[in-house]
N, C-alpha and C positions, 0 to 999 in steps of 0.2 A: 311744662313748669319752668319758670325762670330760675336760674341758678343764683347762688348767693356767695359773694366774697365778703366775709366778715372779719374785722380786725379787733382784737382785744388789746388795748393799750396797757392794761394792768395798772400798776402804780408808777406810771410814767407820763410825763407831759405837763407843760405849763402853757401859758398864753402864747409864748414864742413858738410852740409846737404847731400852732394853727397855720403857720406858713406852709407846713407840709400838706395840710388839707387843701389849702388854696392851690398848691401845685398839682395835687391829685385831681382836683376838679378841672383844672385847666387842661390837663393831659387826657382826661377821660370824661368828657362832658356828657356823653350818652352811650355808655357801654351796653353790650347785649347781655348783661347780667345785673343783678342787684348788688349794690355796694352798701356796706354797713361798717361804721366805726364805733367802738364802745370805749370812750375815753374815761378818765377819772371823773367823778361826779362834779368836780369844780369846773370842768370844761364843757359839760353837756349843753348848757344853754347857749354858750358862745359858739360852740361847734354847730349846733342846730341853726342858729342865726346865719352862720356862714354858708351852711348847706341848703338854706331855704330856696326852693325852686330848682334845685339840682337833682342829680340822680343818686345822691348820697343820703342814706338813712343814718340816724344817730341812736345809740342805745346806751343803757346802763350796764354795770358789771355785777349788780346784785340788788335785791330789794328785800324789805321786811314783809313778813306774811300778814301783818296787821295794817289796817288802813291809816291808823294814827295812834297816838298815845305816848306814854312815858317810856320811850325807847331811845335814849340819848345816843346820838351818833349814827342812827339808822335812817334810812330813807324808805318811804312807802312807794309802791308802784305808781300811785296817782301823782306823787311828787315828781317822779321821773317823767311821766307823761306830760305834766305841766311844764317841765323844763324843755320839752321838745323831743323826748325819746320816743321811739316807736318799738324798740325791742329791749330785752334785758337778758343778760347771761345769768344762768342759775345752775348751781351744783357743780361749778368748775372744780377740778381736783384740788386746786389750791384752797378753795373754800372748804371742801370736804376734809382736807388734811389739816390746814391751819386753824380752822374754826370748828372742826369736828361736826360738820353738818351731816345730817342723816338723810336718807331718802325721804322720810316723812316730812322733814323740814323743807326739803327742796320741793316736794309736792305742794305743800301749803303755800310756798312762795309763788310757784307756778300758777296755782289757782288764783292768787291775789293779782298776779300780773295780768292774767287773761281777763279778769273782771274789770281791771283798769284800762283795758284796751291795748295792752302791750302784747307783742309776740314773745313768748317764753322760749329762750334758747336753752334747752336742758342738756347739760354735759354729762357724759358717762365715759367710763374707761377703766381698764385694769392696770394694776401695778406690774412691775417686772416679775416679782415673785409669783403673782397670780397667773401670769402668762406661762412662766416656766413650769408651773404646776398643772398646766393644761386646763385652767379654770376660766379662761377668757369669756367664753359664751355664757357660762353660769353667772359670772360676776356682772356682766353688762345686762344680761337678762333680768337679774334681780334689781339692778339699778333702774332699768327702764320701767319695770312693773311698779316699782315703788315711787317713782318720781314724776311720771307722766299722768296728768289729770285724765280721768276716764272720758270726760266729754270733750276732749280737745278736738279742734278742727284744723284743717290744713293751714288756714290763715292765722291761727293763733299759736302754732307750735313749730319749732325747729329742733332737731336732735343733732347734737354734735358728738361724734365719737373721737375721744382724745385719749389714746393710750398713755397712761401717766409716765411711763418710762421713756416716751418719745418727746415729751414737751420740753422744748428748750435744750435738748441734748444733741441735736443734729442727727439722731437716729430715727428711722422710720420703719414701720412694719413692711414686710414684703407686699407687693401688689396683690398676691394671692391671699395674704392675711387680711388686708383691707377689704378685698372683695367678699371674703367669707363673713366678716363682721357686718358689713353693710347689707348683704342679703339677709342675714339673720335679723338685723334691726327692722327691715321692711316687713319680714314675716311676723315678727313679734308685735310690731305696731298694728299691723292689719288685724291680728287676733284681738288687740286691745281696743282699737277705735274704728275698726271696719274699713270701709272704702275710703274714708278720709286719709288713711295712711299713704295712699298713692300720691297725694299732693303735698306731703310733708317733706320739706327740704332736709336731706340727711347730709351733714357736713363732716368732713374729716379734718382733724386738727392734730398737730404734733410735728413740729419742725417742718412745716410747709414753707417752701421758699421758691424763688423763681426757677431754680435749677431742677426742681423735681415736680413742680406744679402740673405741668402738662401730662406727665405720666400718671399722676394720681387722679386727675380729672377724667382720664379715659376709663377709669374703673366703673363698672356698672353700679348704679344706685349711689354714686358719689355726686351729690348735687351742689358741691361747693366746698368751702374751707373756712375753718375758724383759725385765724392766723394770729400769732403772738408778736414776737419781736419784729418780724418782717413787715408788720403793718404800721410801724412808726415812721417809716420813710416813704415818701411818695413814689420814688423810683422802684423800690422793692414791691410795695403793695400794688402799684400800678402794673407791674409785670405779671403778678399773680392774677389780677383782674383781667388782663389781656389774655392770659392762658385759659382762664375759665370762660371768657366770652367766645373763645375760638373752639372750645371743647364740643 
């Protein structure tokens, strides 16, 4: 299985930011891992044009569950694909918190994404209070069961474990904690989608940076990373790509 370095630009980036993408491609023309950047919707088509013929994939940060209709401000999965996206992030903790998205809504979006030919990157993760209460595996098990389409195949699904308390804080779980969660994810995915689970890329996200990437990528069943702020600069994201390619 090829590993995946994915970057979530969140609500950051304008046309000027595409210079960072050009620098990334110049420095890493053919890495031994997959690269993905998910910029704001305003940049998807332009980034996809820039990345055409390169090792870089481009994705969206969300999609609507419906194919079309009276949903002002929303984008369908087919629209993302039409703009050049190959992947879409779904169920990120910021969507679950800021927009009160439920597992059922994430599931519906994931189903729509897969129908449109996109790879659904489904995010799961516990809050600090849930971890302190010893509920981490219960929480992520529930999210996984409620968010992952039953018929998912390895080529249509990525799962990203992002402990909410680690996103953008500089804090990360211990290596043992990451290993426990990723082994649990593989076991639960296998129970849900069978042998396909072995080919699903399991990403870790939550304050991944060049200084800790190699250690995290050495953990069993960590098949890459979903990176936030460090994906905005070619030098930082490139160092993470290099660490993953060497893992």
